[in-house]
mmCIF file of the N, C-alpha and C atoms, coordinates in Angstrom:
data_MODEL
# 
_entry.id   MODEL 
# 
loop_
_atom_site.group_PDB 
_atom_site.id 
_atom_site.type_symbol 
_atom_site.label_atom_id 
_atom_site.label_alt_id 
_atom_site.label_comp_id 
_atom_site.label_asym_id 
_atom_site.label_entity_id 
_atom_site.label_seq_id 
_atom_site.pdbx_PDB_ins_code 
_atom_site.Cartn_x 
_atom_site.Cartn_y 
_atom_site.Cartn_z 
_atom_site.occupancy 
_atom_site.B_iso_or_equiv 
_atom_site.pdbx_formal_charge 
_atom_site.auth_seq_id 
_atom_site.auth_comp_id 
_atom_site.auth_asym_id 
_atom_site.auth_atom_id 
_atom_site.pdbx_PDB_model_num 
ATOM 1   N N  . UNK A 1 1  ? 11.555 91.015 -20.048 1.00 0.00 ? 1  UNK A N  1 
ATOM 2   C CA . UNK A 1 1  ? 11.543 89.866 -19.173 1.00 0.00 ? 1  UNK A CA 1 
ATOM 3   C C  . UNK A 1 1  ? 12.743 89.024 -19.632 1.00 0.00 ? 1  UNK A C  1 
ATOM 4   N N  . UNK A 1 2  ? 13.545 88.561 -18.640 1.00 0.00 ? 2  UNK A N  1 
ATOM 5   C CA . UNK A 1 2  ? 14.735 87.673 -18.865 1.00 0.00 ? 2  UNK A CA 1 
ATOM 6   C C  . UNK A 1 2  ? 14.614 86.445 -18.020 1.00 0.00 ? 2  UNK A C  1 
ATOM 7   N N  . UNK A 1 3  ? 13.867 85.468 -18.438 1.00 0.00 ? 3  UNK A N  1 
ATOM 8   C CA . UNK A 1 3  ? 13.718 84.264 -17.654 1.00 0.00 ? 3  UNK A CA 1 
ATOM 9   C C  . UNK A 1 3  ? 14.993 83.546 -17.434 1.00 0.00 ? 3  UNK A C  1 
ATOM 10  N N  . UNK A 1 4  ? 15.195 82.968 -16.235 1.00 0.00 ? 4  UNK A N  1 
ATOM 11  C CA . UNK A 1 4  ? 16.415 82.249 -15.886 1.00 0.00 ? 4  UNK A CA 1 
ATOM 12  C C  . UNK A 1 4  ? 16.029 80.987 -15.084 1.00 0.00 ? 4  UNK A C  1 
ATOM 13  N N  . UNK A 1 5  ? 16.731 79.922 -15.218 1.00 0.00 ? 5  UNK A N  1 
ATOM 14  C CA . UNK A 1 5  ? 16.584 78.736 -14.360 1.00 0.00 ? 5  UNK A CA 1 
ATOM 15  C C  . UNK A 1 5  ? 17.903 78.521 -13.651 1.00 0.00 ? 5  UNK A C  1 
ATOM 16  N N  . UNK A 1 6  ? 17.899 78.463 -12.291 1.00 0.00 ? 6  UNK A N  1 
ATOM 17  C CA . UNK A 1 6  ? 19.062 78.283 -11.493 1.00 0.00 ? 6  UNK A CA 1 
ATOM 18  C C  . UNK A 1 6  ? 19.020 76.890 -10.885 1.00 0.00 ? 6  UNK A C  1 
ATOM 19  N N  . UNK A 1 7  ? 20.158 76.192 -10.864 1.00 0.00 ? 7  UNK A N  1 
ATOM 20  C CA . UNK A 1 7  ? 20.263 74.860 -10.362 1.00 0.00 ? 7  UNK A CA 1 
ATOM 21  C C  . UNK A 1 7  ? 21.441 74.708 -9.469  1.00 0.00 ? 7  UNK A C  1 
ATOM 22  N N  . UNK A 1 8  ? 21.217 74.233 -8.259  1.00 0.00 ? 8  UNK A N  1 
ATOM 23  C CA . UNK A 1 8  ? 22.259 73.940 -7.250  1.00 0.00 ? 8  UNK A CA 1 
ATOM 24  C C  . UNK A 1 8  ? 22.542 72.461 -7.337  1.00 0.00 ? 8  UNK A C  1 
ATOM 25  N N  . UNK A 1 9  ? 23.615 72.005 -7.825  1.00 0.00 ? 9  UNK A N  1 
ATOM 26  C CA . UNK A 1 9  ? 23.874 70.605 -7.951  1.00 0.00 ? 9  UNK A CA 1 
ATOM 27  C C  . UNK A 1 9  ? 24.606 70.132 -6.694  1.00 0.00 ? 9  UNK A C  1 
ATOM 28  N N  . UNK A 1 10 ? 24.063 69.116 -6.041  1.00 0.00 ? 10 UNK A N  1 
ATOM 29  C CA . UNK A 1 10 ? 24.609 68.570 -4.820  1.00 0.00 ? 10 UNK A CA 1 
ATOM 30  C C  . UNK A 1 10 ? 24.773 67.039 -4.955  1.00 0.00 ? 10 UNK A C  1 
ATOM 31  N N  . UNK A 1 11 ? 25.298 66.406 -3.896  1.00 0.00 ? 11 UNK A N  1 
ATOM 32  C CA . UNK A 1 11 ? 25.531 64.985 -3.968  1.00 0.00 ? 11 UNK A CA 1 
ATOM 33  C C  . UNK A 1 11 ? 24.302 64.137 -3.990  1.00 0.00 ? 11 UNK A C  1 
ATOM 34  N N  . UNK A 1 12 ? 23.310 64.461 -3.205  1.00 0.00 ? 12 UNK A N  1 
ATOM 35  C CA . UNK A 1 12 ? 22.033 63.602 -3.094  1.00 0.00 ? 12 UNK A CA 1 
ATOM 36  C C  . UNK A 1 12 ? 20.862 64.193 -3.843  1.00 0.00 ? 12 UNK A C  1 
ATOM 37  N N  . UNK A 1 13 ? 20.859 65.479 -4.131  1.00 0.00 ? 13 UNK A N  1 
ATOM 38  C CA . UNK A 1 13 ? 19.721 66.126 -4.813  1.00 0.00 ? 13 UNK A CA 1 
ATOM 39  C C  . UNK A 1 13 ? 20.142 67.393 -5.431  1.00 0.00 ? 13 UNK A C  1 
ATOM 40  N N  . UNK A 1 14 ? 19.372 67.855 -6.400  1.00 0.00 ? 14 UNK A N  1 
ATOM 41  C CA . UNK A 1 14 ? 19.525 69.161 -7.087  1.00 0.00 ? 14 UNK A CA 1 
ATOM 42  C C  . UNK A 1 14 ? 18.367 70.053 -6.621  1.00 0.00 ? 14 UNK A C  1 
ATOM 43  N N  . UNK A 1 15 ? 18.701 71.340 -6.353  1.00 0.00 ? 15 UNK A N  1 
ATOM 44  C CA . UNK A 1 15 ? 17.693 72.337 -6.009  1.00 0.00 ? 15 UNK A CA 1 
ATOM 45  C C  . UNK A 1 15 ? 17.463 73.167 -7.292  1.00 0.00 ? 15 UNK A C  1 
ATOM 46  N N  . UNK A 1 16 ? 16.256 73.462 -7.714  1.00 0.00 ? 16 UNK A N  1 
ATOM 47  C CA . UNK A 1 16 ? 15.994 74.169 -8.922  1.00 0.00 ? 16 UNK A CA 1 
ATOM 48  C C  . UNK A 1 16 ? 15.059 75.371 -8.543  1.00 0.00 ? 16 UNK A C  1 
ATOM 49  N N  . UNK A 1 17 ? 15.398 76.545 -9.160  1.00 0.00 ? 17 UNK A N  1 
ATOM 50  C CA . UNK A 1 17 ? 14.565 77.711 -8.948  1.00 0.00 ? 17 UNK A CA 1 
ATOM 51  C C  . UNK A 1 17 ? 14.471 78.431 -10.277 1.00 0.00 ? 17 UNK A C  1 
ATOM 52  N N  . UNK A 1 18 ? 13.315 78.852 -10.640 1.00 0.00 ? 18 UNK A N  1 
ATOM 53  C CA . UNK A 1 18 ? 13.058 79.631 -11.885 1.00 0.00 ? 18 UNK A CA 1 
ATOM 54  C C  . UNK A 1 18 ? 12.794 81.091 -11.501 1.00 0.00 ? 18 UNK A C  1 
ATOM 55  N N  . UNK A 1 19 ? 13.231 82.006 -12.414 1.00 0.00 ? 19 UNK A N  1 
ATOM 56  C CA . UNK A 1 19 ? 13.030 83.453 -12.197 1.00 0.00 ? 19 UNK A CA 1 
ATOM 57  C C  . UNK A 1 19 ? 12.503 84.077 -13.449 1.00 0.00 ? 19 UNK A C  1 
ATOM 58  N N  . UNK A 1 20 ? 11.530 84.951 -13.350 1.00 0.00 ? 20 UNK A N  1 
ATOM 59  C CA . UNK A 1 20 ? 11.007 85.719 -14.475 1.00 0.00 ? 20 UNK A CA 1 
ATOM 60  C C  . UNK A 1 20 ? 11.928 86.880 -14.822 1.00 0.00 ? 20 UNK A C  1 
ATOM 61  N N  . UNK A 1 21 ? 12.564 87.412 -13.840 1.00 0.00 ? 21 UNK A N  1 
ATOM 62  C CA . UNK A 1 21 ? 13.458 88.534 -14.009 1.00 0.00 ? 21 UNK A CA 1 
ATOM 63  C C  . UNK A 1 21 ? 14.369 88.601 -12.821 1.00 0.00 ? 21 UNK A C  1 
ATOM 64  N N  . UNK A 1 22 ? 15.381 89.331 -12.853 1.00 0.00 ? 22 UNK A N  1 
ATOM 65  C CA . UNK A 1 22 ? 16.362 89.382 -11.681 1.00 0.00 ? 22 UNK A CA 1 
ATOM 66  C C  . UNK A 1 22 ? 15.666 89.753 -10.357 1.00 0.00 ? 22 UNK A C  1 
ATOM 67  N N  . UNK A 1 23 ? 15.785 88.792 -9.424  1.00 0.00 ? 23 UNK A N  1 
ATOM 68  C CA . UNK A 1 23 ? 15.193 88.923 -8.101  1.00 0.00 ? 23 UNK A CA 1 
ATOM 69  C C  . UNK A 1 23 ? 13.696 88.662 -8.044  1.00 0.00 ? 23 UNK A C  1 
ATOM 70  N N  . UNK A 1 24 ? 13.064 88.128 -9.083  1.00 0.00 ? 24 UNK A N  1 
ATOM 71  C CA . UNK A 1 24 ? 11.627 87.910 -9.133  1.00 0.00 ? 24 UNK A CA 1 
ATOM 72  C C  . UNK A 1 24 ? 11.421 86.372 -9.380  1.00 0.00 ? 24 UNK A C  1 
ATOM 73  N N  . UNK A 1 25 ? 11.388 85.551 -8.298  1.00 0.00 ? 25 UNK A N  1 
ATOM 74  C CA . UNK A 1 25 ? 11.146 84.102 -8.438  1.00 0.00 ? 25 UNK A CA 1 
ATOM 75  C C  . UNK A 1 25 ? 9.814  83.833 -9.068  1.00 0.00 ? 25 UNK A C  1 
ATOM 76  N N  . UNK A 1 26 ? 9.821  82.745 -9.837  1.00 0.00 ? 26 UNK A N  1 
ATOM 77  C CA . UNK A 1 26 ? 8.558  82.210 -10.466 1.00 0.00 ? 26 UNK A CA 1 
ATOM 78  C C  . UNK A 1 26 ? 8.241  80.899 -9.814  1.00 0.00 ? 26 UNK A C  1 
ATOM 79  N N  . UNK A 1 27 ? 7.228  80.886 -8.972  1.00 0.00 ? 27 UNK A N  1 
ATOM 80  C CA . UNK A 1 27 ? 6.819  79.733 -8.146  1.00 0.00 ? 27 UNK A CA 1 
ATOM 81  C C  . UNK A 1 27 ? 7.868  79.408 -7.144  1.00 0.00 ? 27 UNK A C  1 
ATOM 82  N N  . UNK A 1 28 ? 7.692  78.280 -6.411  1.00 0.00 ? 28 UNK A N  1 
ATOM 83  C CA . UNK A 1 28 ? 8.651  77.818 -5.407  1.00 0.00 ? 28 UNK A CA 1 
ATOM 84  C C  . UNK A 1 28 ? 9.739  77.022 -6.038  1.00 0.00 ? 28 UNK A C  1 
ATOM 85  N N  . UNK A 1 29 ? 10.840 76.920 -5.328  1.00 0.00 ? 29 UNK A N  1 
ATOM 86  C CA . UNK A 1 29 ? 11.923 76.042 -5.804  1.00 0.00 ? 29 UNK A CA 1 
ATOM 87  C C  . UNK A 1 29 ? 11.538 74.576 -5.575  1.00 0.00 ? 29 UNK A C  1 
ATOM 88  N N  . UNK A 1 30 ? 12.182 73.625 -6.213  1.00 0.00 ? 30 UNK A N  1 
ATOM 89  C CA . UNK A 1 30 ? 11.896 72.218 -6.038  1.00 0.00 ? 30 UNK A CA 1 
ATOM 90  C C  . UNK A 1 30 ? 13.194 71.416 -6.141  1.00 0.00 ? 30 UNK A C  1 
ATOM 91  N N  . UNK A 1 31 ? 13.156 70.274 -5.698  1.00 0.00 ? 31 UNK A N  1 
ATOM 92  C CA . UNK A 1 31 ? 14.345 69.434 -5.697  1.00 0.00 ? 31 UNK A CA 1 
ATOM 93  C C  . UNK A 1 31 ? 14.205 68.210 -6.605  1.00 0.00 ? 31 UNK A C  1 
ATOM 94  N N  . UNK A 1 32 ? 15.290 67.699 -7.122  1.00 0.00 ? 32 UNK A N  1 
ATOM 95  C CA . UNK A 1 32 ? 15.317 66.457 -7.918  1.00 0.00 ? 32 UNK A CA 1 
ATOM 96  C C  . UNK A 1 32 ? 16.230 65.519 -7.205  1.00 0.00 ? 32 UNK A C  1 
ATOM 97  N N  . UNK A 1 33 ? 15.742 64.410 -6.779  1.00 0.00 ? 33 UNK A N  1 
ATOM 98  C CA . UNK A 1 33 ? 16.491 63.421 -6.041  1.00 0.00 ? 33 UNK A CA 1 
ATOM 99  C C  . UNK A 1 33 ? 17.350 62.602 -7.012  1.00 0.00 ? 33 UNK A C  1 
ATOM 100 N N  . UNK A 1 34 ? 18.584 62.232 -6.617  1.00 0.00 ? 34 UNK A N  1 
ATOM 101 C CA . UNK A 1 34 ? 19.468 61.376 -7.432  1.00 0.00 ? 34 UNK A CA 1 
ATOM 102 C C  . UNK A 1 34 ? 19.150 59.927 -7.129  1.00 0.00 ? 34 UNK A C  1 
ATOM 103 N N  . UNK A 1 35 ? 18.054 59.412 -7.653  1.00 0.00 ? 35 UNK A N  1 
ATOM 104 C CA . UNK A 1 35 ? 17.744 57.988 -7.541  1.00 0.00 ? 35 UNK A CA 1 
ATOM 105 C C  . UNK A 1 35 ? 16.926 57.567 -8.752  1.00 0.00 ? 35 UNK A C  1 
ATOM 106 N N  . UNK A 1 36 ? 16.487 56.375 -8.733  1.00 0.00 ? 36 UNK A N  1 
ATOM 107 C CA . UNK A 1 36 ? 15.713 55.898 -9.913  1.00 0.00 ? 36 UNK A CA 1 
ATOM 108 C C  . UNK A 1 36 ? 14.298 56.444 -9.956  1.00 0.00 ? 36 UNK A C  1 
ATOM 109 N N  . UNK A 1 37 ? 13.801 56.961 -8.865  1.00 0.00 ? 37 UNK A N  1 
ATOM 110 C CA . UNK A 1 37 ? 12.395 57.513 -8.864  1.00 0.00 ? 37 UNK A CA 1 
ATOM 111 C C  . UNK A 1 37 ? 12.357 58.918 -9.332  1.00 0.00 ? 37 UNK A C  1 
ATOM 112 N N  . UNK A 1 38 ? 13.476 59.678 -9.269  1.00 0.00 ? 38 UNK A N  1 
ATOM 113 C CA . UNK A 1 38 ? 13.490 61.055 -9.712  1.00 0.00 ? 38 UNK A CA 1 
ATOM 114 C C  . UNK A 1 38 ? 12.733 61.964 -8.701  1.00 0.00 ? 38 UNK A C  1 
ATOM 115 N N  . UNK A 1 39 ? 12.043 63.026 -9.263  1.00 0.00 ? 39 UNK A N  1 
ATOM 116 C CA . UNK A 1 39 ? 11.404 63.996 -8.393  1.00 0.00 ? 39 UNK A CA 1 
ATOM 117 C C  . UNK A 1 39 ? 10.177 63.451 -7.615  1.00 0.00 ? 39 UNK A C  1 
# 
């Protein structure tokens, strides 16, 4: 098992996806808003 966290950094939010192994996502992706409230 080679766990990985991928993050797409954008202007208004970040998209995050975790993987247990290559091509095997772990749960759904989620976003983190760039504001004081966070996710």
